[in-house]
PDBQT receptor file of N, H, CA, C and O in Angstrom, charges set to zero:
ATOM      1  N   MET A   1      95.946  46.415 101.036  1.00  0.00    +0.000 N 
ATOM      2  CA  MET A   1      96.778  47.362 101.957  1.00  0.00    +0.000 C 
ATOM      3  C   MET A   1      97.391  46.802 102.745  1.00  0.00    +0.000 C 
ATOM      4  O   MET A   1      97.153  45.721 103.284  1.00  0.00    +0.000 OA
ATOM      5  N   LEU A   2      98.430  47.661 102.906  1.00  0.00    +0.000 N 
ATOM      6  H   LEU A   2      98.623  48.539 102.469  1.00  0.00    +0.000 HD
ATOM      7  CA  LEU A   2      99.911  47.335 103.587  1.00  0.00    +0.000 C 
ATOM      8  C   LEU A   2      99.750  46.982 105.088  1.00  0.00    +0.000 C 
ATOM      9  O   LEU A   2      99.156  47.846 105.734  1.00  0.00    +0.000 OA
ATOM     10  N   ASN A   3     100.125  45.975 105.718  1.00  0.00    +0.000 N 
ATOM     11  H   ASN A   3     100.607  45.274 105.194  1.00  0.00    +0.000 HD
ATOM     12  CA  ASN A   3     100.136  46.081 106.914  1.00  0.00    +0.000 C 
ATOM     13  C   ASN A   3     101.570  46.826 107.334  1.00  0.00    +0.000 C 
ATOM     14  O   ASN A   3     102.681  46.608 106.851  1.00  0.00    +0.000 OA
ATOM     15  N   THR A   4     101.222  47.722 108.328  1.00  0.00    +0.000 N 
ATOM     16  H   THR A   4     100.319  47.899 108.720  1.00  0.00    +0.000 HD
ATOM     17  CA  THR A   4     102.419  48.425 108.553  1.00  0.00    +0.000 C 
ATOM     18  C   THR A   4     103.060  48.145 109.931  1.00  0.00    +0.000 C 
ATOM     19  O   THR A   4     104.152  48.527 110.353  1.00  0.00    +0.000 OA
ATOM     20  N   ALA A   5     102.064  47.341 110.562  1.00  0.00    +0.000 N 
ATOM     21  H   ALA A   5     101.178  47.031 110.219  1.00  0.00    +0.000 HD
ATOM     22  CA  ALA A   5     102.335  46.370 111.897  1.00  0.00    +0.000 C 
ATOM     23  C   ALA A   5     103.182  45.284 111.805  1.00  0.00    +0.000 C 
ATOM     24  O   ALA A   5     103.922  44.919 112.718  1.00  0.00    +0.000 OA
ATOM     25  N   ARG A   6     103.052  44.546 110.285  1.00  0.00    +0.000 N 
ATOM     26  H   ARG A   6     102.451  44.842 109.543  1.00  0.00    +0.000 HD
ATOM     27  CA  ARG A   6     103.925  43.822 110.319  1.00  0.00    +0.000 C 
ATOM     28  C   ARG A   6     105.352  43.576 110.268  1.00  0.00    +0.000 C 
ATOM     29  O   ARG A   6     105.836  44.292 109.391  1.00  0.00    +0.000 OA
ATOM     30  N   ARG A   7     106.269  42.829 110.867  1.00  0.00    +0.000 N 
ATOM     31  H   ARG A   7     105.876  42.247 111.580  1.00  0.00    +0.000 HD
ATOM     32  CA  ARG A   7     107.620  42.851 110.445  1.00  0.00    +0.000 C 
ATOM     33  C   ARG A   7     107.896  41.452 109.798  1.00  0.00    +0.000 C 
ATOM     34  O   ARG A   7     107.315  40.428 110.157  1.00  0.00    +0.000 OA
ATOM     35  N   ALA A   8     108.712  41.500 108.942  1.00  0.00    +0.000 N 
ATOM     36  H   ALA A   8     109.184  42.332 108.650  1.00  0.00    +0.000 HD
ATOM     37  CA  ALA A   8     108.975  40.160 107.396  1.00  0.00    +0.000 C 
ATOM     38  C   ALA A   8     110.581  39.876 107.723  1.00  0.00    +0.000 C 
ATOM     39  O   ALA A   8     111.203  40.910 107.475  1.00  0.00    +0.000 OA
ATOM     40  N   TRP A   9     111.509  38.761 108.222  1.00  0.00    +0.000 N 
ATOM     41  H   TRP A   9     111.004  37.921 108.423  1.00  0.00    +0.000 HD
ATOM     42  CA  TRP A   9     112.345  38.422 108.293  1.00  0.00    +0.000 C 
ATOM     43  C   TRP A   9     112.757  37.499 106.771  1.00  0.00    +0.000 C 
ATOM     44  O   TRP A   9     111.822  36.762 106.461  1.00  0.00    +0.000 OA
ATOM     45  N   ALA A  10     113.744  37.432 105.974  1.00  0.00    +0.000 N 
ATOM     46  H   ALA A  10     114.504  38.031 106.226  1.00  0.00    +0.000 HD
ATOM     47  CA  ALA A  10     113.727  36.544 105.347  1.00  0.00    +0.000 C 
ATOM     48  C   ALA A  10     115.361  35.946 105.309  1.00  0.00    +0.000 C 
ATOM     49  O   ALA A  10     116.300  36.679 105.619  1.00  0.00    +0.000 OA
ATOM     50  N   TRP A  11     115.605  34.102 104.765  1.00  0.00    +0.000 N 
ATOM     51  H   TRP A  11     114.842  33.506 104.514  1.00  0.00    +0.000 HD
ATOM     52  CA  TRP A  11     117.271  34.078 105.108  1.00  0.00    +0.000 C 
ATOM     53  C   TRP A  11     116.519  32.767 103.278  1.00  0.00    +0.000 C 
ATOM     54  O   TRP A  11     115.628  32.013 102.885  1.00  0.00    +0.000 OA
ATOM     55  N   ALA A  12     117.680  33.377 102.959  1.00  0.00    +0.000 N 
ATOM     56  H   ALA A  12     118.403  33.990 103.278  1.00  0.00    +0.000 HD
ATOM     57  CA  ALA A  12     117.576  32.855 101.488  1.00  0.00    +0.000 C 
ATOM     58  C   ALA A  12     119.524  32.563 100.663  1.00  0.00    +0.000 C 
ATOM     59  O   ALA A  12     120.501  33.124 101.157  1.00  0.00    +0.000 OA
ATOM     60  N   PRO A  13     119.570  32.135 100.103  1.00  0.00    +0.000 N 
ATOM     61  CA  PRO A  13     120.905  31.818  99.665  1.00  0.00    +0.000 C 
ATOM     62  C   PRO A  13     121.513  32.774  98.557  1.00  0.00    +0.000 C 
ATOM     63  O   PRO A  13     122.332  32.444  97.699  1.00  0.00    +0.000 OA
ATOM     64  N   SER A  14     120.944  34.033  98.749  1.00  0.00    +0.000 N 
ATOM     65  H   SER A  14     120.278  34.301  99.446  1.00  0.00    +0.000 HD
ATOM     66  CA  SER A  14     121.475  35.412  98.875  1.00  0.00    +0.000 C 
ATOM     67  C   SER A  14     121.001  36.782  99.117  1.00  0.00    +0.000 C 
ATOM     68  O   SER A  14     119.821  37.093  98.949  1.00  0.00    +0.000 OA
ATOM     69  N   GLY A  15     121.495  37.231  99.330  1.00  0.00    +0.000 N 
ATOM     70  H   GLY A  15     122.453  36.978  99.466  1.00  0.00    +0.000 HD
ATOM     71  CA  GLY A  15     121.403  38.999  99.742  1.00  0.00    +0.000 C 
ATOM     72  C   GLY A  15     120.280  39.154  98.914  1.00  0.00    +0.000 C 
ATOM     73  O   GLY A  15     119.205  38.860  99.436  1.00  0.00    +0.000 OA
ATOM     74  N   VAL A  16     120.270  39.473  97.960  1.00  0.00    +0.000 N 
ATOM     75  H   VAL A  16     121.144  39.712  97.537  1.00  0.00    +0.000 HD
ATOM     76  CA  VAL A  16     119.790  40.044  96.794  1.00  0.00    +0.000 C 
ATOM     77  C   VAL A  16     118.231  39.181  96.621  1.00  0.00    +0.000 C 
ATOM     78  O   VAL A  16     117.228  39.819  96.302  1.00  0.00    +0.000 OA
ATOM     79  N   LEU A  17     118.175  37.769  96.854  1.00  0.00    +0.000 N 
ATOM     80  H   LEU A  17     118.990  37.251  97.114  1.00  0.00    +0.000 HD
ATOM     81  CA  LEU A  17     116.926  37.075  97.030  1.00  0.00    +0.000 C 
ATOM     82  C   LEU A  17     116.201  37.322  98.522  1.00  0.00    +0.000 C 
ATOM     83  O   LEU A  17     114.971  37.361  98.548  1.00  0.00    +0.000 OA
ATOM     84  N   SER A  18     116.841  37.462  99.567  1.00  0.00    +0.000 N 
ATOM     85  H   SER A  18     117.840  37.430  99.546  1.00  0.00    +0.000 HD
ATOM     86  CA  SER A  18     116.666  37.418 101.039  1.00  0.00    +0.000 C 
ATOM     87  C   SER A  18     115.716  39.230 100.973  1.00  0.00    +0.000 C 
ATOM     88  O   SER A  18     114.527  39.283 101.288  1.00  0.00    +0.000 OA
ATOM     89  N   ASP A  19     116.319  40.226 100.630  1.00  0.00    +0.000 N 
ATOM     90  H   ASP A  19     117.284  40.183 100.374  1.00  0.00    +0.000 HD
ATOM     91  CA  ASP A  19     115.914  41.354 100.717  1.00  0.00    +0.000 C 
ATOM     92  C   ASP A  19     114.777  41.103  99.634  1.00  0.00    +0.000 C 
ATOM     93  O   ASP A  19     113.665  41.037 100.158  1.00  0.00    +0.000 OA
ATOM     94  N   ALA A  20     114.778  41.009  98.808  1.00  0.00    +0.000 N 
ATOM     95  H   ALA A  20     115.681  41.062  98.382  1.00  0.00    +0.000 HD
ATOM     96  CA  ALA A  20     113.527  40.716  97.616  1.00  0.00    +0.000 C 
ATOM     97  C   ALA A  20     112.378  40.482  98.091  1.00  0.00    +0.000 C 
ATOM     98  O   ALA A  20     111.376  41.191  97.992  1.00  0.00    +0.000 OA
ATOM     99  N   LEU A  21     112.556  38.940  98.905  1.00  0.00    +0.000 N 
ATOM    100  H   LEU A  21     113.369  38.364  98.986  1.00  0.00    +0.000 HD
ATOM    101  CA  LEU A  21     111.508  38.066  99.787  1.00  0.00    +0.000 C 
ATOM    102  C   LEU A  21     111.268  38.768 101.042  1.00  0.00    +0.000 C 
ATOM    103  O   LEU A  21     110.058  38.759 101.267  1.00  0.00    +0.000 OA
ATOM    104  N   SER A  22     111.904  39.353 101.923  1.00  0.00    +0.000 N 
ATOM    105  H   SER A  22     112.887  39.360 101.741  1.00  0.00    +0.000 HD
ATOM    106  CA  SER A  22     111.836  40.367 102.741  1.00  0.00    +0.000 C 
ATOM    107  C   SER A  22     110.561  41.588 102.468  1.00  0.00    +0.000 C 
ATOM    108  O   SER A  22     109.894  42.361 103.156  1.00  0.00    +0.000 OA
ATOM    109  N   THR A  23     110.662  41.323 101.446  1.00  0.00    +0.000 N 
ATOM    110  H   THR A  23     111.204  40.695 100.888  1.00  0.00    +0.000 HD
ATOM    111  CA  THR A  23     109.563  42.936 101.342  1.00  0.00    +0.000 C 
ATOM    112  C   THR A  23     108.763  42.189 100.604  1.00  0.00    +0.000 C 
ATOM    113  O   THR A  23     107.639  42.675 100.473  1.00  0.00    +0.000 OA
ATOM    114  N   SER A  24     108.988  40.921  99.941  1.00  0.00    +0.000 N 
ATOM    115  H   SER A  24     109.900  40.526 100.047  1.00  0.00    +0.000 HD
ATOM    116  CA  SER A  24     107.474  40.377  99.610  1.00  0.00    +0.000 C 
ATOM    117  C   SER A  24     106.369  39.933 100.578  1.00  0.00    +0.000 C 
ATOM    118  O   SER A  24     105.144  40.058 100.611  1.00  0.00    +0.000 OA
ATOM    119  N   PHE A  25     107.388  39.312 101.422  1.00  0.00    +0.000 N 
ATOM    120  H   PHE A  25     108.383  39.210 101.395  1.00  0.00    +0.000 HD
ATOM    121  CA  PHE A  25     106.708  38.849 103.023  1.00  0.00    +0.000 C 
ATOM    122  C   PHE A  25     105.592  39.818 103.442  1.00  0.00    +0.000 C 
ATOM    123  O   PHE A  25     104.499  39.530 103.931  1.00  0.00    +0.000 OA
ATOM    124  N   MET A  26     105.975  40.734 103.218  1.00  0.00    +0.000 N 
ATOM    125  H   MET A  26     106.862  40.968 102.821  1.00  0.00    +0.000 HD
ATOM    126  CA  MET A  26     105.208  42.255 104.059  1.00  0.00    +0.000 C 
ATOM    127  C   MET A  26     103.992  41.530 103.078  1.00  0.00    +0.000 C 
ATOM    128  O   MET A  26     103.749  40.448 103.614  1.00  0.00    +0.000 OA
ATOM    129  N   LEU A  27     103.478  41.630 102.346  1.00  0.00    +0.000 N 
ATOM    130  H   LEU A  27     103.675  42.509 101.911  1.00  0.00    +0.000 HD
ATOM    131  CA  LEU A  27     102.351  41.453 101.556  1.00  0.00    +0.000 C 
ATOM    132  C   LEU A  27     101.733  40.022 101.378  1.00  0.00    +0.000 C 
ATOM    133  O   LEU A  27     100.505  40.103 101.353  1.00  0.00    +0.000 OA
ATOM    134  N   LEU A  28     102.137  38.896 101.262  1.00  0.00    +0.000 N 
ATOM    135  H   LEU A  28     103.134  38.831 101.282  1.00  0.00    +0.000 HD
ATOM    136  CA  LEU A  28     101.934  37.411 101.157  1.00  0.00    +0.000 C 
ATOM    137  C   LEU A  28     101.504  37.019 102.284  1.00  0.00    +0.000 C 
ATOM    138  O   LEU A  28     102.085  37.338 103.321  1.00  0.00    +0.000 OA
ATOM    139  N   ALA A  29     100.239  36.140 102.271  1.00  0.00    +0.000 N 
ATOM    140  H   ALA A  29      99.766  35.881 101.429  1.00  0.00    +0.000 HD
ATOM    141  CA  ALA A  29      99.499  35.697 103.346  1.00  0.00    +0.000 C 
ATOM    142  C   ALA A  29     100.311  34.292 104.055  1.00  0.00    +0.000 C 
ATOM    143  O   ALA A  29     100.827  33.480 103.286  1.00  0.00    +0.000 OA
ATOM    144  N   PRO A  30     100.369  34.114 105.304  1.00  0.00    +0.000 N 
ATOM    145  CA  PRO A  30     101.300  33.470 106.233  1.00  0.00    +0.000 C 
ATOM    146  C   PRO A  30     101.641  31.792 105.158  1.00  0.00    +0.000 C 
ATOM    147  O   PRO A  30     102.701  31.215 104.920  1.00  0.00    +0.000 OA
ATOM    148  N   GLU A  31      99.949  31.417 104.669  1.00  0.00    +0.000 N 
ATOM    149  H   GLU A  31      99.087  31.886 104.862  1.00  0.00    +0.000 HD
ATOM    150  CA  GLU A  31     100.415  30.207 103.617  1.00  0.00    +0.000 C 
ATOM    151  C   GLU A  31     100.917  30.517 102.723  1.00  0.00    +0.000 C 
ATOM    152  O   GLU A  31     101.250  29.487 102.136  1.00  0.00    +0.000 OA
ATOM    153  N   GLU A  32     101.272  31.520 102.085  1.00  0.00    +0.000 N 
ATOM    154  H   GLU A  32     101.001  32.357 102.561  1.00  0.00    +0.000 HD
ATOM    155  CA  GLU A  32     101.691  31.767 100.950  1.00  0.00    +0.000 C 
ATOM    156  C   GLU A  32     103.169  31.634 101.408  1.00  0.00    +0.000 C 
ATOM    157  O   GLU A  32     103.981  31.084 100.665  1.00  0.00    +0.000 OA
ATOM    158  N   ILE A  33     103.538  32.141 102.648  1.00  0.00    +0.000 N 
ATOM    159  H   ILE A  33     102.878  32.588 103.251  1.00  0.00    +0.000 HD
ATOM    160  CA  ILE A  33     105.314  32.288 102.768  1.00  0.00    +0.000 C 
ATOM    161  C   ILE A  33     105.560  30.812 103.186  1.00  0.00    +0.000 C 
ATOM    162  O   ILE A  33     106.676  30.381 102.897  1.00  0.00    +0.000 OA
ATOM    163  N   ASP A  34     104.795  30.054 103.752  1.00  0.00    +0.000 N 
ATOM    164  H   ASP A  34     103.888  30.405 103.987  1.00  0.00    +0.000 HD
ATOM    165  CA  ASP A  34     104.907  28.876 104.084  1.00  0.00    +0.000 C 
ATOM    166  C   ASP A  34     104.979  27.883 102.838  1.00  0.00    +0.000 C 
ATOM    167  O   ASP A  34     105.799  26.968 102.764  1.00  0.00    +0.000 OA
ATOM    168  N   GLU A  35     104.292  28.091 102.145  1.00  0.00    +0.000 N 
ATOM    169  H   GLU A  35     103.626  28.835 102.205  1.00  0.00    +0.000 HD
ATOM    170  CA  GLU A  35     104.015  26.808 100.793  1.00  0.00    +0.000 C 
ATOM    171  C   GLU A  35     105.756  27.809 100.179  1.00  0.00    +0.000 C 
ATOM    172  O   GLU A  35     106.815  27.194 100.306  1.00  0.00    +0.000 OA
ATOM    173  N   LEU A  36     105.771  28.763  99.787  1.00  0.00    +0.000 N 
ATOM    174  H   LEU A  36     104.911  29.262  99.684  1.00  0.00    +0.000 HD
ATOM    175  CA  LEU A  36     107.233  29.015  99.505  1.00  0.00    +0.000 C 
ATOM    176  C   LEU A  36     108.542  28.756 100.072  1.00  0.00    +0.000 C 
ATOM    177  O   LEU A  36     109.493  28.599  99.306  1.00  0.00    +0.000 OA
ATOM    178  N   CYS A  37     108.660  28.710 101.016  1.00  0.00    +0.000 N 
ATOM    179  H   CYS A  37     107.888  28.838 101.638  1.00  0.00    +0.000 HD
ATOM    180  CA  CYS A  37     109.404  28.370 101.859  1.00  0.00    +0.000 C 
ATOM    181  C   CYS A  37     110.099  26.619 101.542  1.00  0.00    +0.000 C 
ATOM    182  O   CYS A  37     111.179  26.120 101.225  1.00  0.00    +0.000 OA
ATOM    183  N   GLU A  38     108.343  26.053 101.948  1.00  0.00    +0.000 N 
ATOM    184  H   GLU A  38     107.466  26.459 102.205  1.00  0.00    +0.000 HD
ATOM    185  CA  GLU A  38     108.510  24.581 101.360  1.00  0.00    +0.000 C 
ATOM    186  C   GLU A  38     109.167  24.319  99.965  1.00  0.00    +0.000 C 
ATOM    187  O   GLU A  38     109.585  23.194  99.692  1.00  0.00    +0.000 OA
ATOM    188  N   ARG A  39     109.239  25.157  99.256  1.00  0.00    +0.000 N 
ATOM    189  H   ARG A  39     108.900  26.071  99.478  1.00  0.00    +0.000 HD
ATOM    190  CA  ARG A  39     109.841  24.533  97.736  1.00  0.00    +0.000 C 
ATOM    191  C   ARG A  39     110.658  25.032  97.131  1.00  0.00    +0.000 C 
ATOM    192  O   ARG A  39     110.807  24.884  95.918  1.00  0.00    +0.000 OA
ATOM    193  N   VAL A  40     111.526  25.904  98.052  1.00  0.00    +0.000 N 
ATOM    194  H   VAL A  40     111.405  26.024  99.037  1.00  0.00    +0.000 HD
ATOM    195  CA  VAL A  40     113.102  26.230  97.668  1.00  0.00    +0.000 C 
ATOM    196  C   VAL A  40     113.651  26.358  98.769  1.00  0.00    +0.000 C 
ATOM    197  O   VAL A  40     113.470  27.140  99.703  1.00  0.00    +0.000 OA
ATOM    198  N   PRO A  41     114.635  25.175  98.521  1.00  0.00    +0.000 N 
ATOM    199  CA  PRO A  41     115.514  25.080  99.832  1.00  0.00    +0.000 C 
ATOM    200  C   PRO A  41     116.832  26.232 100.060  1.00  0.00    +0.000 C 
ATOM    201  O   PRO A  41     117.426  26.809  99.150  1.00  0.00    +0.000 OA
ATOM    202  N   GLY A  42     117.018  26.335 101.136  1.00  0.00    +0.000 N 
ATOM    203  H   GLY A  42     116.535  25.866 101.876  1.00  0.00    +0.000 HD
ATOM    204  CA  GLY A  42     117.412  27.059 101.893  1.00  0.00    +0.000 C 
ATOM    205  C   GLY A  42     116.662  28.652 102.064  1.00  0.00    +0.000 C 
ATOM    206  O   GLY A  42     117.133  29.785 102.162  1.00  0.00    +0.000 OA
ATOM    207  N   LEU A  43     115.511  28.200 102.047  1.00  0.00    +0.000 N 
ATOM    208  H   LEU A  43     115.128  27.280 101.967  1.00  0.00    +0.000 HD
ATOM    209  CA  LEU A  43     114.822  29.621 102.098  1.00  0.00    +0.000 C 
ATOM    210  C   LEU A  43     114.109  29.631 103.643  1.00  0.00    +0.000 C 
ATOM    211  O   LEU A  43     113.719  28.624 104.235  1.00  0.00    +0.000 OA
ATOM    212  N   GLY A  44     114.045  30.937 104.109  1.00  0.00    +0.000 N 
ATOM    213  H   GLY A  44     114.362  31.754 103.629  1.00  0.00    +0.000 HD
ATOM    214  CA  GLY A  44     113.328  30.467 105.580  1.00  0.00    +0.000 C 
ATOM    215  C   GLY A  44     112.906  32.311 106.137  1.00  0.00    +0.000 C 
ATOM    216  O   GLY A  44     113.647  33.270 105.917  1.00  0.00    +0.000 OA
ATOM    217  N   ALA A  45     111.479  32.384 106.909  1.00  0.00    +0.000 N 
ATOM    218  H   ALA A  45     110.877  31.605 107.088  1.00  0.00    +0.000 HD
ATOM    219  CA  ALA A  45     111.262  33.748 106.945  1.00  0.00    +0.000 C 
ATOM    220  C   ALA A  45     110.715  33.368 108.699  1.00  0.00    +0.000 C 
ATOM    221  O   ALA A  45     110.340  32.434 109.408  1.00  0.00    +0.000 OA
ATOM    222  N   LEU A  46     110.987  34.783 108.722  1.00  0.00    +0.000 N 
ATOM    223  H   LEU A  46     111.292  35.542 108.147  1.00  0.00    +0.000 HD
ATOM    224  CA  LEU A  46     110.403  34.740 110.397  1.00  0.00    +0.000 C 
ATOM    225  C   LEU A  46     109.267  36.085 110.034  1.00  0.00    +0.000 C 
ATOM    226  O   LEU A  46     109.596  37.101 109.422  1.00  0.00    +0.000 OA
ATOM    227  N   ILE A  47     107.668  35.751 110.658  1.00  0.00    +0.000 N 
ATOM    228  H   ILE A  47     107.401  34.925 111.155  1.00  0.00    +0.000 HD
ATOM    229  CA  ILE A  47     106.931  36.799 110.239  1.00  0.00    +0.000 C 
ATOM    230  C   ILE A  47     106.677  36.917 111.759  1.00  0.00    +0.000 C 
ATOM    231  O   ILE A  47     106.468  35.941 112.479  1.00  0.00    +0.000 OA
ATOM    232  N   VAL A  48     106.717  38.305 112.220  1.00  0.00    +0.000 N 
ATOM    233  H   VAL A  48     106.887  39.098 111.635  1.00  0.00    +0.000 HD
ATOM    234  CA  VAL A  48     106.263  39.256 113.367  1.00  0.00    +0.000 C 
ATOM    235  C   VAL A  48     104.452  40.297 113.255  1.00  0.00    +0.000 C 
ATOM    236  O   VAL A  48     104.517  41.521 113.144  1.00  0.00    +0.000 OA
ATOM    237  N   ASP A  49     103.273  39.706 113.298  1.00  0.00    +0.000 N 
ATOM    238  H   ASP A  49     103.220  38.711 113.389  1.00  0.00    +0.000 HD
ATOM    239  CA  ASP A  49     102.108  40.443 113.045  1.00  0.00    +0.000 C 
ATOM    240  C   ASP A  49     101.458  40.430 114.039  1.00  0.00    +0.000 C 
ATOM    241  O   ASP A  49     101.310  39.268 114.417  1.00  0.00    +0.000 OA
ATOM    242  N   PRO A  50     100.848  41.341 114.851  1.00  0.00    +0.000 N 
ATOM    243  CA  PRO A  50     100.291  41.522 116.121  1.00  0.00    +0.000 C 
ATOM    244  C   PRO A  50      98.898  41.402 115.265  1.00  0.00    +0.000 C 
ATOM    245  O   PRO A  50      97.968  41.771 115.982  1.00  0.00    +0.000 OA
ATOM    246  N   ALA A  51      98.500  41.042 114.092  1.00  0.00    +0.000 N 
ATOM    247  H   ALA A  51      99.256  40.742 113.510  1.00  0.00    +0.000 HD
ATOM    248  CA  ALA A  51      96.718  41.197 113.866  1.00  0.00    +0.000 C 
ATOM    249  C   ALA A  51      96.352  39.809 113.481  1.00  0.00    +0.000 C 
ATOM    250  O   ALA A  51      95.204  39.386 113.346  1.00  0.00    +0.000 OA
ATOM    251  N   LEU A  52      97.551  39.093 113.307  1.00  0.00    +0.000 N 
ATOM    252  H   LEU A  52      98.483  39.437 113.416  1.00  0.00    +0.000 HD
ATOM    253  CA  LEU A  52      97.533  37.372 113.352  1.00  0.00    +0.000 C 
ATOM    254  C   LEU A  52      97.622  36.651 114.655  1.00  0.00    +0.000 C 
ATOM    255  O   LEU A  52      98.080  37.197 115.659  1.00  0.00    +0.000 OA
ATOM    256  N   GLU A  53      97.160  35.363 114.638  1.00  0.00    +0.000 N 
ATOM    257  H   GLU A  53      96.788  34.919 113.823  1.00  0.00    +0.000 HD
ATOM    258  CA  GLU A  53      97.314  34.792 116.057  1.00  0.00    +0.000 C 
ATOM    259  C   GLU A  53      97.986  33.393 115.107  1.00  0.00    +0.000 C 
ATOM    260  O   GLU A  53      97.485  33.240 113.993  1.00  0.00    +0.000 OA
ATOM    261  N   PRO A  54      98.834  32.633 115.439  1.00  0.00    +0.000 N 
ATOM    262  CA  PRO A  54      99.784  33.510 116.562  1.00  0.00    +0.000 C 
ATOM    263  C   PRO A  54     100.562  34.930 115.998  1.00  0.00    +0.000 C 
ATOM    264  O   PRO A  54     100.825  35.192 114.825  1.00  0.00    +0.000 OA
ATOM    265  N   THR A  55     100.780  35.568 116.930  1.00  0.00    +0.000 N 
ATOM    266  H   THR A  55     100.567  35.355 117.884  1.00  0.00    +0.000 HD
ATOM    267  CA  THR A  55     101.968  36.474 116.288  1.00  0.00    +0.000 C 
ATOM    268  C   THR A  55     103.347  36.566 115.611  1.00  0.00    +0.000 C 
ATOM    269  O   THR A  55     103.938  37.493 115.056  1.00  0.00    +0.000 OA
ATOM    270  N   LYS A  56     103.721  34.967 115.911  1.00  0.00    +0.000 N 
ATOM    271  H   LYS A  56     103.241  34.214 116.362  1.00  0.00    +0.000 HD
ATOM    272  CA  LYS A  56     105.043  34.725 115.408  1.00  0.00    +0.000 C 
ATOM    273  C   LYS A  56     105.058  33.683 114.162  1.00  0.00    +0.000 C 
ATOM    274  O   LYS A  56     104.505  32.585 114.113  1.00  0.00    +0.000 OA
ATOM    275  N   TYR A  57     105.547  34.084 113.543  1.00  0.00    +0.000 N 
ATOM    276  H   TYR A  57     105.996  34.977 113.583  1.00  0.00    +0.000 HD
ATOM    277  CA  TYR A  57     105.515  32.520 112.658  1.00  0.00    +0.000 C 
ATOM    278  C   TYR A  57     106.867  32.265 111.616  1.00  0.00    +0.000 C 
ATOM    279  O   TYR A  57     107.079  32.840 110.549  1.00  0.00    +0.000 OA
ATOM    280  N   VAL A  58     107.565  31.389 112.172  1.00  0.00    +0.000 N 
ATOM    281  H   VAL A  58     107.393  30.922 113.039  1.00  0.00    +0.000 HD
ATOM    282  CA  VAL A  58     108.682  30.612 111.623  1.00  0.00    +0.000 C 
ATOM    283  C   VAL A  58     108.530  29.986 110.511  1.00  0.00    +0.000 C 
ATOM    284  O   VAL A  58     108.023  28.879 110.695  1.00  0.00    +0.000 OA
ATOM    285  N   PHE A  59     108.727  30.193 109.562  1.00  0.00    +0.000 N 
ATOM    286  H   PHE A  59     109.139  31.092 109.412  1.00  0.00    +0.000 HD
ATOM    287  CA  PHE A  59     108.774  28.805 108.389  1.00  0.00    +0.000 C 
ATOM    288  C   PHE A  59     109.789  28.535 107.458  1.00  0.00    +0.000 C 
ATOM    289  O   PHE A  59     110.485  29.545 107.353  1.00  0.00    +0.000 OA
ATOM    290  N   GLY A  60     110.285  27.406 106.560  1.00  0.00    +0.000 N 
ATOM    291  H   GLY A  60     109.719  26.586 106.646  1.00  0.00    +0.000 HD
ATOM    292  CA  GLY A  60     111.807  27.139 106.157  1.00  0.00    +0.000 C 
ATOM    293  C   GLY A  60     112.859  26.684 107.191  1.00  0.00    +0.000 C 
ATOM    294  O   GLY A  60     112.774  26.291 108.355  1.00  0.00    +0.000 OA
ATOM    295  N   VAL A  61     113.830  26.874 106.380  1.00  0.00    +0.000 N 
ATOM    296  H   VAL A  61     113.899  27.194 105.435  1.00  0.00    +0.000 HD
ATOM    297  CA  VAL A  61     115.277  26.351 107.500  1.00  0.00    +0.000 C 
ATOM    298  C   VAL A  61     115.238  27.454 108.691  1.00  0.00    +0.000 C 
ATOM    299  O   VAL A  61     116.161  27.308 109.493  1.00  0.00    +0.000 OA
ATOM    300  N   ALA A  62     114.482  28.373 108.925  1.00  0.00    +0.000 N 
ATOM    301  H   ALA A  62     113.732  28.492 108.274  1.00  0.00    +0.000 HD
ATOM    302  CA  ALA A  62     114.659  29.142 109.976  1.00  0.00    +0.000 C 
ATOM    303  C   ALA A  62     114.287  28.548 111.033  1.00  0.00    +0.000 C 
ATOM    304  O   ALA A  62     114.953  28.857 112.021  1.00  0.00    +0.000 OA
ATOM    305  N   LYS A  63     113.386  27.729 111.218  1.00  0.00    +0.000 N 
ATOM    306  H   LYS A  63     112.845  27.478 110.415  1.00  0.00    +0.000 HD
ATOM    307  CA  LYS A  63     112.934  26.707 111.858  1.00  0.00    +0.000 C 
ATOM    308  C   LYS A  63     114.259  25.893 112.637  1.00  0.00    +0.000 C 
ATOM    309  O   LYS A  63     114.340  25.161 113.623  1.00  0.00    +0.000 OA
ATOM    310  N   ASP A  64     115.023  26.318 111.858  1.00  0.00    +0.000 N 
ATOM    311  H   ASP A  64     114.957  26.913 111.057  1.00  0.00    +0.000 HD
ATOM    312  CA  ASP A  64     116.330  24.960 112.661  1.00  0.00    +0.000 C 
ATOM    313  C   ASP A  64     117.037  25.744 113.455  1.00  0.00    +0.000 C 
ATOM    314  O   ASP A  64     117.993  25.335 114.112  1.00  0.00    +0.000 OA
ATOM    315  N   PHE A  65     116.561  27.100 113.455  1.00  0.00    +0.000 N 
ATOM    316  H   PHE A  65     115.783  27.432 112.921  1.00  0.00    +0.000 HD
ATOM    317  CA  PHE A  65     117.591  28.165 114.206  1.00  0.00    +0.000 C 
ATOM    318  C   PHE A  65     116.577  28.920 115.873  1.00  0.00    +0.000 C 
ATOM    319  O   PHE A  65     116.797  29.733 116.770  1.00  0.00    +0.000 OA
ATOM    320  N   VAL A  66     115.729  28.212 115.538  1.00  0.00    +0.000 N 
ATOM    321  H   VAL A  66     115.550  27.551 114.809  1.00  0.00    +0.000 HD
ATOM    322  CA  VAL A  66     114.216  28.200 116.599  1.00  0.00    +0.000 C 
ATOM    323  C   VAL A  66     113.946  27.385 117.476  1.00  0.00    +0.000 C 
ATOM    324  O   VAL A  66     112.792  26.974 117.350  1.00  0.00    +0.000 OA
ATOM    325  N   ARG A  67     114.597  26.865 118.493  1.00  0.00    +0.000 N 
ATOM    326  H   ARG A  67     115.534  27.198 118.595  1.00  0.00    +0.000 HD
ATOM    327  CA  ARG A  67     114.099  25.641 119.358  1.00  0.00    +0.000 C 
ATOM    328  C   ARG A  67     113.564  25.734 120.313  1.00  0.00    +0.000 C 
ATOM    329  O   ARG A  67     113.211  24.725 120.924  1.00  0.00    +0.000 OA
TER     330      ARG A  67
C-alpha cells in the first residue's frame, strides 16, 4: 500500500531519470533506495516519512548538499 505521508525527491543525471526515481522512491524501502544510490554515480535521494525513524533520510550524492 502506498504511504501517502511520505515525500521523496531524487537527484539524477537527467530530468527523466530523476522524475521516474522520485516516484519509485515513494514505494521502495530506505535500504533499497540507499543501495541504488550507492550503485549509480550522481544519484541521490531525500526521503521524508513520518512513519519511519528517523523521519528524514538523505542518500547518495545529496549527502554532499546536506552538512
